[in-house]
N, C-alpha and C positions, 0 to 999 in steps of 0.2 A: 504494498498501500504506499504510495505517495505521501510523503510530508510534506503541508505546508508551512511556505518560508515564510516565518513575520514581517509583516510590511516595515517595520523598524529596520529590519536588515539589508534593504534596499537603499537605506537613506544614505547620503555623502556624510553625515555625521556620525553613523555606526564603524565601530574598528571593532573587527574582527578576529581578535588574537584568542590562540586557543587557551582557554580557562581565565579569560580576561577580557568577555564582550562589554565593550564602554564605551560613548559617546563623547566627541568630541565638545570642547565647551562651545556656547552659544547655541547647544540644540535646541529646538523648541520644548517646552514644558509637556507637549502631549506625547511626543516623542519618549521625553524620559518617564514617564507613568508608565509607556506601553513595554518598554524595555525591562522598567524595574518589575510589574507587575508578570512578565514572563519570567523573570528568574525567580522571583517568590513561591511561582507554582512551581518550580523544577525542584523546590525544597520540602514538597511536600512527597510524603511518602505513601503508599499504599500498604496498607492491611494486608495481611494474609487472608483469603478467602476474599478477596476484592479486586475489579480489575477498572483502574481509573479510578478508583475512589468508589465503583457501586458495589457493595456488598452482594455476592452472589449467594445465594441458598437452592437448595436441592428439595426436591417435590416430600421426600422423608422427613427435613427439619422440621418438623412440628412437634 
């Protein structure tokens, strides 16, 4: 399945350093918020028995 490239990565303000994504100074506030939201979502750890944060149950789990 192809991954959708976030819009902020297409900006001339975006710096794609491995392990150190950041924006150049002067980046618009909206772009800063988009990058910060994206990076904070990467820190969300899925729990066992979940796919992308959605708990998966089985018919016999009652």
